[in-house]
C-alpha positions in Angstrom: -59.2 73.9 -23.0 -58.8 76.9 -20.8 -60.9 77.2 -17.1 -61.9 80.9 -18.7 -63.9 82.1 -21.5 -63.0 85.3 -23.3 -65.6 88.1 -22.0 -67.5 89.3 -24.9 -68.1 92.9 -25.1 -69.6 93.0 -28.7 -70.0 90.3 -31.3 -71.7 90.2 -35.0 -72.4 87.7 -37.5 -71.7 88.7 -41.5 -73.7 87.4 -43.8 -74.7 84.1 -44.7 -72.3 81.1 -46.8 -69.5 84.1 -47.0 -65.6 83.3 -46.3 -63.1 85.0 -44.6 -59.3 85.2 -44.0 -56.3 87.1 -42.1 -56.4 89.9 -44.6 -59.8 90.6 -44.5 -59.9 92.4 -40.6 -58.0 95.7 -40.0 -58.7 99.0 -37.6 -58.5 102.4 -37.3 -59.8 105.9 -37.8 -61.2 105.0 -41.0 -63.4 108.3 -41.4 -61.1 110.5 -39.9 -63.1 111.7 -37.3 -59.8 112.8 -34.9 -61.9 110.8 -31.7 -59.1 108.5 -31.6 -61.8 106.1 -31.5 -60.7 103.5 -33.9 -63.3 101.3 -36.5 -63.6 97.8 -37.4 -63.6 96.9 -41.3 -64.0 93.4 -42.6 -64.1 92.4 -46.2 -65.0 89.1 -47.6 -64.3 86.8 -50.5 -67.9 87.7 -51.5 -66.9 91.6 -52.3 -68.9 92.6 -49.3 -67.3 95.4 -47.7 -68.4 96.7 -43.7 -67.7 99.0 -41.2 -68.9 98.8 -37.9 -67.9 101.5 -34.8 -69.0 98.8 -31.8 -70.0 99.7 -28.7 -71.9 98.3 -25.6 -75.2 97.3 -26.0 -77.8 94.9 -24.2 -78.8 93.0 -27.3 -76.4 91.6 -29.8 -79.1 92.5 -32.4 -79.4 95.6 -31.5 -75.4 96.4 -31.0 -74.8 95.3 -34.2 -77.0 97.4 -36.2 -76.7 100.4 -34.7 -72.7 99.8 -34.9 -72.6 99.0 -38.5 -71.8 102.2 -40.3 -71.5 101.2 -43.7 -72.1 98.1 -46.0 -70.9 98.1 -49.2 -71.2 94.9 -52.3 -68.2 95.3 -54.5 -68.4 93.9 -58.0 -65.0 91.7 -57.0 -63.8 89.4 -54.1 -61.5 91.1 -51.5 -58.8 89.8 -50.5 -56.9 92.1 -48.0 -58.0 95.8 -46.7 -55.5 98.1 -45.1 -55.6 101.3 -43.8 -52.9 104.2 -44.4 -51.8 107.5 -45.5 -52.3 106.7 -49.2 -53.6 110.3 -50.6 -51.4 113.3 -50.7 -54.1 115.5 -52.6 -57.6 115.7 -53.4 -58.6 116.7 -56.7 -56.6 118.8 -59.3 -56.0 121.2 -56.0 -53.3 120.3 -53.3 -54.5 120.8 -50.1 -51.1 119.7 -48.1 -47.8 118.1 -49.5 -48.2 115.1 -47.1 -52.1 114.2 -46.5 -52.4 113.3 -42.4 -55.6 111.4 -43.6 -56.5 107.5 -43.7 -57.9 106.0 -46.1 -58.9 102.6 -47.5 -57.2 100.5 -49.6 -59.1 97.4 -50.9 -56.7 95.0 -52.8 -59.3 92.5 -55.6 -57.8 89.5 -57.5 -57.2 91.7 -60.5 -57.6 95.6 -58.8 -56.3 98.0 -56.6 -58.6 100.0 -55.0 -58.1 103.9 -52.6 -61.3 104.8 -51.3 -62.2 108.0 -48.8 -64.7 107.2 -46.0 -66.5 110.1 -45.2 -69.3 110.6 -42.7 -71.9 112.9 -42.3 -74.5 114.4 -39.5 -77.7 113.2 -39.8 -81.0 115.6 -39.3 -83.7 113.0 -38.0 -84.0 109.9 -35.7 -82.0 107.2 -38.5 -79.0 109.2 -37.5 -75.6 109.8 -39.4 -74.9 108.8 -42.8 -71.1 107.4 -44.2 -70.4 107.2 -48.0 -67.7 105.2 -49.2 -65.8 107.0 -52.4 -63.0 106.4 -55.1 -60.1 108.3 -55.1 -58.0 106.2 -57.6 -57.5 102.6 -58.7 -55.1 100.7 -60.3 -56.1 97.3 -62.9 -53.8 94.8 -62.6 -52.1 93.2 -65.4 -51.6 89.6 -62.8 -53.2 88.2 -60.2 -52.4 89.3 -56.8 -52.0 87.3 -53.6 -51.5 90.0 -50.9 -49.7 93.7 -50.5 -48.0 95.9 -47.5 -47.3 99.4 -47.7 -45.0 101.9 -45.7 -42.7 105.0 -46.3 -40.9 103.0 -49.4 -37.1 104.9 -49.9 -37.5 106.9 -46.9 -40.1 109.2 -47.9 -41.8 110.2 -45.0 -45.5 111.8 -45.0 -47.1 109.4 -46.9 -47.5 105.4 -47.7 -46.8 103.5 -50.9 -48.3 100.1 -52.0 -46.4 96.6 -52.8 -48.4 93.9 -54.1 -47.4 90.6 -54.4 -48.6 88.6 -57.6 -49.7 85.0 -57.8 -46.8 84.1 -60.1 -43.5 86.4 -57.8 -44.1 89.6 -58.9 -43.6 93.0 -56.9 -45.7 95.4 -57.8 -44.7 99.2 -56.4 -47.4 101.8 -56.7 -46.8 105.5 -55.5 -50.4 107.0 -54.9 -52.0 106.6 -58.6 -48.8 106.2 -60.2 -47.2 102.7 -61.0 -43.8 102.5 -60.4 -41.8 99.4 -61.0 -42.2 95.9 -60.8 -39.6 93.1 -59.7 -39.5 89.1 -59.8 -38.6 86.9 -57.1 -35.5 84.7 -58.0 -36.7 80.8 -57.0 -40.1 81.8 -56.6 -42.7 79.1 -57.1 -45.2 80.1 -54.5 -46.1 82.9 -52.7 -45.9 83.1 -49.0 -46.6 86.3 -46.8 -45.4 90.0 -47.3 -44.2 92.8 -44.9 -42.3 96.0 -45.2 -40.0 96.6 -42.1 -39.9 100.4 -42.2 -36.7 100.6 -40.2 -34.4 99.3 -42.6 -36.7 100.2 -45.8 -36.6 96.4 -46.4 -39.2 94.0 -48.1 -40.1 90.9 -46.1 -41.3 87.0 -47.5 -41.0 83.7 -46.9 -39.7 81.5 -49.8 -41.2 77.9 -51.1 -37.6 77.0 -50.0 -39.1 77.3 -46.4 -36.6 80.2 -45.7 -37.4 84.3 -44.9 -35.9 86.5 -47.6 -35.3 90.3 -47.0 -34.7 92.4 -49.6 -33.7 95.9 -49.7 -36.2 99.0 -51.4 -33.3 100.1 -53.0 -31.9 96.9 -54.5 -35.2 96.3 -55.7 -35.1 99.6 -57.4 -32.2 99.3 -59.4 -32.7 95.5 -60.7 -33.5 94.3 -63.7 -36.8 95.7 -65.2 -39.2 92.6 -64.4 -40.9 92.4 -68.2 -41.0 88.4 -67.9 -39.4 86.0 -65.5 -35.6 85.2 -66.6 -33.6 81.8 -66.1 -31.1 83.0 -63.5 -28.5 80.9 -65.4 -29.0 83.3 -68.2 -26.8 86.8 -68.6 -29.0 89.9 -67.9 -30.1 91.9 -71.2 -30.2 95.0 -70.0 -27.8 97.3 -67.0 -29.6 96.5 -64.1 -28.8 93.9 -61.4 -30.1 90.8 -60.6 -32.2 90.6 -57.9 -31.1 88.7 -54.8 -31.8 89.1 -51.3 -29.5 90.5 -48.6 -30.2 87.8 -46.2 -32.2 84.9 -45.8 -33.0 82.8 -42.9 -34.1 79.0 -42.9 -37.1 78.3 -41.4 -37.9 74.5 -42.2 -41.6 75.2 -42.3 -44.4 76.9 -44.0 -44.9 80.2 -42.3 -48.7 81.3 -41.4 -47.7 85.1 -41.4 -45.1 87.9 -40.8 -45.5 91.1 -38.9 -42.7 94.1 -38.1 -44.2 95.5 -35.0 -43.6 99.8 -34.9 -45.1 100.6 -31.5 -41.4 101.2 -30.0 -38.9 103.0 -31.2 -36.5 100.9 -29.5 -38.4 97.6 -31.0 -36.1 96.0 -33.8 -38.0 92.6 -34.1 -39.3 90.8 -36.5 -41.9 88.2 -35.8 -42.8 85.2 -38.1 -45.7 82.3 -37.1 -44.7 79.0 -38.6 -46.7 75.7 -38.6 -45.2 75.0 -35.5 -43.1 77.7 -33.8 -42.8 81.6 -33.0 -39.9 83.1 -34.6 -38.4 86.2 -33.3 -34.9 87.7 -35.5 -33.7 91.1 -35.3 -33.4 93.2 -38.1 -30.3 91.8 -39.4 -31.6 88.4 -39.6 -30.0 86.8 -36.4 -32.6 85.0 -34.3 -33.6 86.9 -30.9 -35.7 83.8 -29.6 -37.9 80.9 -31.0 -40.8 79.2 -29.1 -42.2 75.6 -30.3 -45.4 75.7 -30.1 -47.9 72.1 -29.4 -50.8 72.8 -31.2 -51.8 74.4 -34.5 -51.7 78.0 -34.4 -54.1 80.3 -36.9 -53.2 83.8 -36.7 -51.2 85.9 -34.1 -50.4 90.1 -33.4 -47.9 91.2 -31.7 -48.5 94.4 -29.2 -47.0 96.5 -27.0 -45.6 95.1 -23.2 -46.0 97.0 -19.8 -42.6 95.3 -19.5 -39.5 96.8 -20.6 -37.8 94.6 -23.4 -40.6 92.2 -23.9 -43.3 91.8 -26.5 -46.7 90.7 -26.0 -48.2 87.9 -28.6 -51.8 87.3 -29.2 -51.5 83.8 -30.5 -55.0 82.0 -32.3 -54.8 77.7 -32.4 -57.4 75.6 -34.1 -58.7 74.5 -30.4 -60.5 77.9 -30.4 -58.4 79.2 -27.7 -56.6 82.5 -27.7 -53.5 83.0 -25.8 -50.8 85.4 -24.7 -47.5 85.0 -24.3 -44.5 87.7 -23.2 -42.0 86.8 -25.6 -42.3 83.0 -24.8 -43.8 82.7 -21.7 -47.7 82.3 -21.4 -49.4 84.6 -19.4 -53.3 84.1 -20.5 -55.2 81.3 -22.0 -58.5 82.0 -22.8 -61.8 79.8 -25.0 -63.4 81.5 -27.8 -66.3 79.9 -29.2 -64.9 79.6 -32.8 -61.5 79.3 -34.7 -60.0 83.2 -35.1 -58.7 83.6 -38.5 -57.6 87.3 -37.8 -56.8 89.2 -34.6 -56.5 92.8 -34.4 -56.4 95.0 -30.6 -58.5 98.4 -31.0 -59.6 101.5 -28.7 -63.4 102.4 -28.6 -65.4 104.8 -27.1 -66.3 102.9 -24.0 -63.1 100.8 -23.2 -59.4 100.4 -24.7 -57.5 97.5 -25.5 -60.4 95.8 -27.2 -59.1 92.1 -29.1 -61.1 92.0 -32.0 -61.4 88.7 -34.0 -62.8 87.1 -36.6 -63.5 83.6 -37.9 -63.5 81.8 -41.5 -67.8 82.2 -41.2 -67.8 85.1 -40.1 -68.2 85.6 -36.8 -66.8 89.1 -35.4 -65.8 89.3 -32.1 -64.8 92.1 -29.6 -63.6 90.7 -26.6 -61.4 91.4 -23.7 -59.8 88.7 -21.1 -62.0 88.4 -18.1 -61.9 85.8 -15.3 -65.6 84.3 -15.7 -65.1 81.0 -14.8 -66.2 78.1 -17.8 -67.8 75.4 -15.4 -69.1 72.2 -16.3 -71.6 70.2 -14.3 -72.4 66.6 -14.8 -76.7 66.2 -15.6 -78.1 64.1 -13.5 -78.9 61.0 -14.2 -82.6 59.8 -13.4 -82.4 56.5 -11.0 -84.0 53.5 -12.3 -84.3 50.0 -10.9 -81.9 47.5 -12.7 -83.6 44.7 -14.4 -81.3 41.2 -13.5 -83.1 39.1 -16.3 -82.0 41.3 -18.7 -78.8 41.8 -16.9 -78.1 38.4 -16.9 -79.2 37.6 -20.3 -76.8 40.3 -21.8 -74.2 38.8 -19.7 -74.5 35.5 -21.3 -74.3 37.0 -24.7 -71.4 38.1 -23.7 -69.5 35.5 -22.3 -70.1 33.3 -25.7 -69.2 35.8 -27.9 -65.6 35.4 -25.8 -65.5 31.5 -26.0 -66.3 31.8 -29.4 -63.4 34.2 -30.1 -60.8 32.6 -27.9 -61.7 28.9 -29.5 -61.3 30.2 -33.1 -58.0 32.8 -32.1 -55.8 29.9 -32.9 -57.2 28.4 -36.0 -56.4 30.3 -39.3 -59.0 29.3 -42.2 -57.7 28.7 -45.6 -58.6 30.1 -48.7 -57.9 28.8 -52.7 -56.1 31.8 -55.0 -55.8 31.2 -58.5 -52.9 32.9 -60.0 -51.5 32.5 -63.5 -47.4 32.2 -64.6 -46.0 33.0 -67.6 -42.8 32.6 -69.3 -40.7 35.3 -69.7 -39.3 34.1 -73.2 -39.2 31.4 -75.5 -36.5 29.5 -73.6 -36.6 27.3 -70.0 -36.2 29.5 -66.6 -33.5 29.2 -64.5 -35.8 28.6 -61.4 -39.6 26.8 -61.1 -39.8 27.8 -57.5 -41.7 31.2 -56.3 -42.1 32.7 -52.8 -45.7 33.8 -50.9 -46.7 36.0 -49.1 -49.6 36.1 -46.8 -51.3 39.4 -45.1 -53.9 38.8 -42.8 -55.6 39.9 -39.0 -56.2 37.7 -36.8 -59.9 37.4 -34.7 -58.4 39.7 -32.5 -57.0 42.5 -35.1 -53.6 41.3 -34.9 -51.7 41.7 -38.3 -49.9 38.3 -39.1 -47.9 37.5 -42.2 -47.0 34.5 -43.2 -44.4 33.7 -46.0 -43.9 30.1 -48.1 -42.2 28.9 -50.9 -44.0 26.6 -53.5 -42.4 24.6 -57.0 -44.3 25.2 -60.2 -44.8 21.7 -61.6 -42.2 21.1 -64.6 -45.1 19.8 -66.7 -44.9 23.9 -67.3 -42.2 24.0 -69.3 -41.7 20.6 -70.9 -43.3 17.8 -72.4 -43.0 13.9 -72.5 -40.9 12.6 -75.9 -39.3 9.5 -77.5 -35.7 9.9 -76.2 -32.9 10.4 -79.0 -30.4 8.2 -80.2 -27.1 10.3 -79.7 -26.3 13.1 -77.0 -23.1 15.5 -76.4 -23.5 15.9 -72.8 -23.7 13.4 -69.7 -23.9 13.4 -66.3 -24.2 10.2 -63.9 -25.8 10.0 -60.3 -25.1 7.6 -57.9 -27.2 6.3 -55.6 -26.7 3.6 -52.2 -29.9 2.2 -52.9 -31.2 -0.1 -55.7 -32.3 1.3 -59.2 -35.9 2.1 -58.6 -38.5 2.3 -61.9 -38.8 6.1 -63.0 -42.6 5.5 -63.6 -43.0 5.1 -60.3 -41.1 8.4 -59.4 -42.5 10.2 -61.8 -46.1 8.4 -61.0 -49.3 10.7 -61.2 -47.4 13.0 -63.9 -48.4 13.2 -67.6 -44.6 11.9 -68.2 -45.1 8.6 -67.2 -48.3 8.5 -69.2 -46.5 8.9 -72.3 -43.4 7.3 -72.1 -42.8 4.6 -74.5 -40.4 2.6 -72.2 -42.3 0.0 -70.6 -39.9 -1.4 -67.8 -39.5 2.1 -66.8 -35.8 2.3 -67.4 -35.5 5.4 -69.7 -37.8 9.0 -69.4 -37.2 11.8 -71.8 -38.6 15.4 -71.9 -38.5 18.2 -74.8 -38.1 21.7 -73.5 -39.8 24.5 -74.9 -36.5 25.7 -76.7 -36.6 22.2 -78.2 -34.0 20.4 -76.2 -34.5 17.2 -75.3 -33.3 15.5 -72.0 -33.0 11.9 -71.6 -33.0 10.3 -68.0 -31.9 6.6 -67.7 -31.7 4.2 -65.1 -29.6 1.0 -65.1 -30.7 -2.3 -64.6 -27.4 -3.4 -62.8 -26.3 -0.6 -60.8 -27.1 2.2 -58.9 -26.9 4.8 -61.5 -28.8 6.9 -63.3 -27.7 8.8 -66.0 -28.9 12.0 -67.1 -28.1 13.2 -71.1 -28.8 15.8 -73.7 -27.4 18.1 -76.9 -27.5 21.1 -73.9 -25.8 21.5 -70.5 -28.0 24.3 -69.3 -31.0 22.2 -70.1 -30.2 19.3 -68.1 -30.9 21.5 -64.7 -34.6 21.5 -64.1 -34.8 17.8 -65.1 -31.4 17.2 -63.0 -33.3 19.2 -60.2 -36.5 17.6 -60.3 -34.9 14.0 -60.5 -33.2 14.2 -57.2 -36.0 16.2 -55.5 -38.4 12.9 -56.8 -35.6 10.5 -55.2 -35.8 12.3 -52.0 -39.5 12.2 -51.8 -39.9 8.8 -52.6 -37.3 7.1 -50.5 -38.5 9.8 -47.8 -41.9 7.8 -48.0 -40.1 4.4 -47.7 -39.0 5.4 -45.1 -35.2 5.1 -45.8 -33.3 7.5 -43.1 -29.8 6.5 -44.7 -30.3 7.3 -48.6 -27.7 9.4 -50.2 -26.5 10.6 -54.1 -23.6 11.1 -55.4 -21.6 12.7 -58.3 -18.3 10.6 -59.2 -17.3 13.6 -61.2 -15.1 14.7 -63.3 -16.7 18.3 -62.9 -18.5 19.6 -66.3 -16.3 22.7 -66.5 -15.7 23.3 -69.8 -19.1 22.8 -71.1 -20.0 25.2 -68.3 -17.0 27.9 -69.6 -18.7 27.7 -72.8 -22.1 29.3 -71.3 -19.9 31.7 -69.5 -17.9 32.6 -72.9 -21.1 33.0 -74.3 -22.9 35.7 -71.8 -19.8 37.3 -71.8 -19.5 38.0 -75.8 -23.4 39.1 -75.6 -22.3 42.0 -72.6 -19.5 43.1 -75.2 -21.3 43.7 -77.8 -23.9 45.7 -75.5 -21.1 47.7 -75.0 -20.0 48.4 -78.6 -23.7 48.9 -79.8 -23.9 51.5 -77.0 -20.1 53.1 -78.2 -21.3 53.1 -81.4 -24.6 54.7 -80.9 -23.1 57.6 -78.6 -20.7 58.6 -81.6 -23.7 58.4 -84.0 -25.9 60.4 -81.7 -22.7 63.1 -81.7 -23.0 63.0 -85.4 -26.3 62.9 -85.8 -27.1 66.1 -83.5 -23.7 68.2 -84.9 -25.8 67.7 -88.6 -28.7 69.0 -87.5 -27.3 72.0 -86.0 -25.1 72.7 -89.3 -28.3 72.7 -91.2 -30.5 74.5 -89.0 -27.3 77.6 -89.1 -27.7 77.2 -93.3 -31.7 77.4 -92.7 -31.6 80.0 -90.5 -29.0 82.1 -92.5 -31.2 85.2 -94.8 -28.3 84.5 -97.5 -29.8 81.5 -99.6 -26.5 78.3 -99.7 -25.9 75.3 -101.1 -26.7 72.2 -98.5 -23.1 70.6 -99.5 -25.2 67.2 -99.5 -25.9 67.5 -95.4 -29.3 66.3 -95.9 -27.6 63.2 -97.5 -25.9 62.7 -94.6 -28.1 63.4 -92.1 -30.4 60.5 -93.9 -27.1 57.9 -94.3 -26.7 58.9 -90.2 -30.5 58.5 -88.8 -30.2 55.3 -90.8 -27.4 53.9 -88.8 -28.6 55.1 -85.3 -31.9 52.9 -86.5 -30.4 50.3 -86.9 -27.6 50.3 -84.3 -30.7 50.7 -82.1 -32.6 47.5 -83.6 -29.2 45.5 -83.1 -28.7 46.6 -79.7 -32.5 45.5 -78.7 -31.9 42.0 -80.7 -28.5 41.8 -78.9 -30.3 42.8 -75.4 -33.0 40.2 -75.8 -30.2 37.5 -76.5 -28.3 38.8 -73.8 -31.2 38.0 -71.0 -31.8 34.8 -72.3 -27.8 33.7 -72.6 -28.1 35.1 -68.5 -30.8 32.3 -68.0 -29.0 29.9 -69.5 -26.4 30.5 -67.5 -28.3 30.6 -64.3 -29.2 27.0 -65.0 -25.8 26.2 -65.8 -24.3 27.3 -62.5 -27.1 26.1 -60.5 -26.5 22.3 -62.4 -22.7 23.3 -61.2 -23.3 23.9 -58.1 -25.6 21.1 -57.3 -23.2 18.5 -59.1 -20.1 20.5 -56.7 -22.7 19.3 -53.8 -22.8 15.9 -55.1 -19.4 15.3 -55.4 -18.5 16.6 -51.9 -21.7 15.6 -49.9 -21.8 19.5 -48.8 -23.7 20.5 -46.4 -27.1 22.6 -47.5 -25.4 25.7 -45.4 -21.8 25.3 -47.8 -24.3 24.6 -50.4 -25.7 28.0 -50.2 -22.8 30.2 -49.5 -21.2 28.0 -52.4 -24.5 29.5 -54.8 -24.1 33.1 -53.1 -20.6 33.0 -54.8 -21.2 31.9 -58.1 -24.5 33.5 -58.4 -24.3 36.9 -56.7 -26.9 38.7 -59.2 -30.7 37.7 -60.1 -30.1 40.2 -63.4 -27.3 42.3 -65.1 -27.0 45.8 -64.8 -25.5 48.0 -67.4 -23.1 48.8 -63.9 -22.6 45.9 -62.1 -22.6 42.5 -64.4 -22.2 38.7 -63.3 -18.6 38.5 -64.4 -17.1 41.0 -62.7 -19.4 40.3 -59.1 -18.8 36.6 -59.7 -14.9 36.9 -59.4 -15.2 38.7 -56.5 -16.9 36.5 -54.8 -14.5 33.5 -55.7 -11.8 35.6 -54.8 -13.2 36.6 -51.4 -13.8 32.8 -50.7 -10.2 31.9 -52.1 -8.6 34.3 -49.9 -10.3 33.2 -46.4 -11.8 29.8 -46.0 -10.3 27.8 -49.1 -7.3 30.2 -48.3 -3.8 27.6 -48.3 -1.9 30.0 -45.9 -4.1 32.2 -43.4 -1.3 35.0 -44.2 -3.1 35.6 -47.6 -5.6 37.4 -46.0 -3.6 40.1 -44.3 -1.5 39.9 -47.7 -4.9 40.8 -49.6 -5.7 43.6 -47.8 -2.0 45.3 -47.7 -1.6 44.9 -51.5 -5.0 47.1 -52.8 -7.8 48.5 -51.8 -11.6 50.0 -53.1 -11.2 48.5 -56.1 -13.5 49.2 -58.8 -15.8 46.3 -60.2 -15.9 46.5 -63.9 -16.4 44.6 -67.2 -13.1 42.5 -67.6 -11.4 42.6 -71.0 -11.5 38.5 -71.1 -12.8 35.7 -68.6 -9.6 33.8 -68.6 -8.8 34.9 -64.9 -12.6 34.1 -63.8 -11.9 30.6 -65.4 -8.6 30.3 -63.1 -10.6 31.2 -60.1 -13.3 28.7 -60.5 -11.1 26.2 -61.6 -9.3 26.5 -58.4 -12.2 27.3 -56.1 -13.2 23.4 -57.3 -9.9 22.2 -56.8 -9.7 23.2 -53.7 -13.0 22.1 -52.8 -12.1 19.0 -53.9 -9.4 19.0 -51.8 -11.0 19.2 -48.7 -11.6 22.7 -48.4 -14.7 23.3 -46.0 -17.1 26.5 -46.7 -17.5 28.5 -43.6 -17.8 32.4 -43.0 -16.6 31.9 -39.8 -13.3 33.5 -38.9 -11.1 30.6 -37.3 -12.3 28.5 -40.0 -8.2 28.1 -41.1 -6.5 29.1 -38.1 -5.1 25.9 -38.1 -4.2 24.7 -41.6 -3.5 20.9 -41.9 -0.1 19.8 -43.9 -2.2 17.8 -46.8 -4.3 21.5 -47.8 -0.9 23.6 -47.5 0.8 21.2 -50.1 -2.2 21.5 -52.6 -0.7 24.8 -54.5 0.2 23.8 -58.2 3.4 24.4 -59.2 4.1 27.5 -60.3 0.5 28.9 -59.8 0.5 32.7 -59.7 -3.5 34.1 -58.7 -4.3 37.8 -58.9 -6.9 38.0 -56.6 -9.5 41.1 -55.5 -9.2 43.0 -52.4 -11.9 41.2 -49.4 -11.6 41.1 -46.1 -12.0 38.9 -43.1 -15.3 37.9 -42.1 -16.9 37.8 -38.6 -20.1 36.1 -38.4 -21.1 33.2 -36.5 -24.1 31.7 -38.7 -23.0 30.8 -42.2 -25.5 33.0 -44.3 -25.7 33.4 -48.2 -26.8 37.2 -47.1 -24.5 38.0 -44.7 -21.4 36.5 -46.8 -22.9 38.9 -49.7 -23.1 41.9 -47.2 -19.2 41.4 -46.0 -17.9 41.4 -49.5 -19.4 44.1 -51.0 -18.8 46.0 -48.3 -15.1 46.1 -48.8 -15.4 47.0 -52.8 -17.7 49.7 -51.8 
């Protein structure tokens, strides 16, 4: 806030409920009195045109009434008012070649009107009388946005007008005749418009936030603007395509443009941006730039007493009127409103008066003064304090503080009910879910809690009688005596519906119809899980292992162990891999066939369209029959591709289940730690879903190859060799799964022979001799490129990030 206020010299309030903008104010000798004294012309969006001749007055009301020369209600909203030499003749008799008289141009949304203002000396006490006379007008075919004027084309003596429409057309008027119109290239929204008489060019700011300069000569010889054309299409006329002479990137929207002409030596262009003021030379090179710390509302360059500098009047949204000399702040004064337009005028009693206008019609003529604006703190009435009331308030506040402190560490419980739905008619690969809770503490601190939950298996399976024969079997060993399966699943629907009273067997029927049976040995410590579907055993095996851990943990047994004696069911697992791969291949084939049939269909359509447009009828030569057949093929292929997509989604879910089961068996087989199991799971399941660009086969092969070349390598030199052989490989759909199967088999062999899964870079600096001798004679392995990982914490996320960075 400034210490000094702008000193009011004259002010007026214009109407009620009217709106004004930066183009609604201009100053000049509008009545051509010849005294050199300016008048103030104000137009409003309500169509009210007012002309004032301000002078010093003791009362504001009397000053406004005496100073108002004219008030006319026009039919349309007034967008902009300008004073210039817009008329060179009166009536039908030429008075002079180029009139020196000023006329008033008023821009409406669909009309341009030019008026003459004249005054008649009064013979009575009411004073002089002023009249507004229409000289000529133009009805516009497009909605106007703003206008500018000048001696276009170097024609001196009178001014021409240029109007910018809302759709980006520049319309040129030579007095009472329309010259031509041109569309601005790449137009989206209109920006400020001004004319530079020194270079005979027009300046505007495009929607790309760039200042563009167009020479009048370039506009005149460009293509005639009958309608906006595609810039990529060839020209239909002999004109030239319109292009700017130079462009300056602002990077922000411009509020106003100004080309001052108060000095012959001045050759600068001023742009008021949302956060900066720019000063450019006429050729588009930047002269200086000033960053603003406030939101500006309007500005006006004016003459400076110092050579080589320019003064700027700048209004902002904090009711301030600032005076800059180039980039240096010279003065700051406080206004009572936000100015939207500012001008400098010379009146009868004083010169250099600042005329400012607000958006609601506050018109002020002021000058810079040194009257300080003092603020004194109002005197507070002294009163005696009521100590009983103060003590009661203190106790109340202390109680509130104690309650807030006591409940700060306690959270509260809230029950949220949600529903879970199956995405298909087949069991999911996982029954776990993640929940995130966002809340605010009593003190207002935002907090986030995350947790993982397990859905009950009863959502995807029910109890059933055990089948007599099964195809796949898995045996899990424990170090504890066999337990009753009904006690493991106590309080569950499965144990209640089981027909085995001894608790040695339990059968589950999944939603897909497959049945899984769990058998407990009566004499040994083994449990067998068997089913006709290898993938469907995953959820049951996972639930069984989880309930074993819970059961023996409750009994206080800390040395409980579970294991798998093998062999690994790789052949059964590879069946799921092959099925998923074949569906991916089929999807690619369907995509190729659809592309071919679509090209054929479009070619037939073009030929038919050519036949129909031909003025001479010609036979169709069975093109219509061919198009119907092609359309039927396209629809059949689309339906088949959609069916294949659904099967592919199911196959990938089943592949995930089989992979989870294989990871669990590997973990039980070799007693892997949780970190090692996480690395193995991230390797064999690098994707949560297939995409057309990246599938499971190539991703898994790259991840397995990475492990085989790093922590599971037989020789430390393998890492350097792989980096030297290949680099920057592109992952894509392989031709078959033989390579992937070979790598997975080798991965399981090396893990089974003592290989360690770790992300530490020094994992295999010392390679035991027994590991070095594990290579199969005649074995050849073609692996993808990878790099040495440098990580101290073996996390799956770090593993995948480092892996895919090597293939990017």
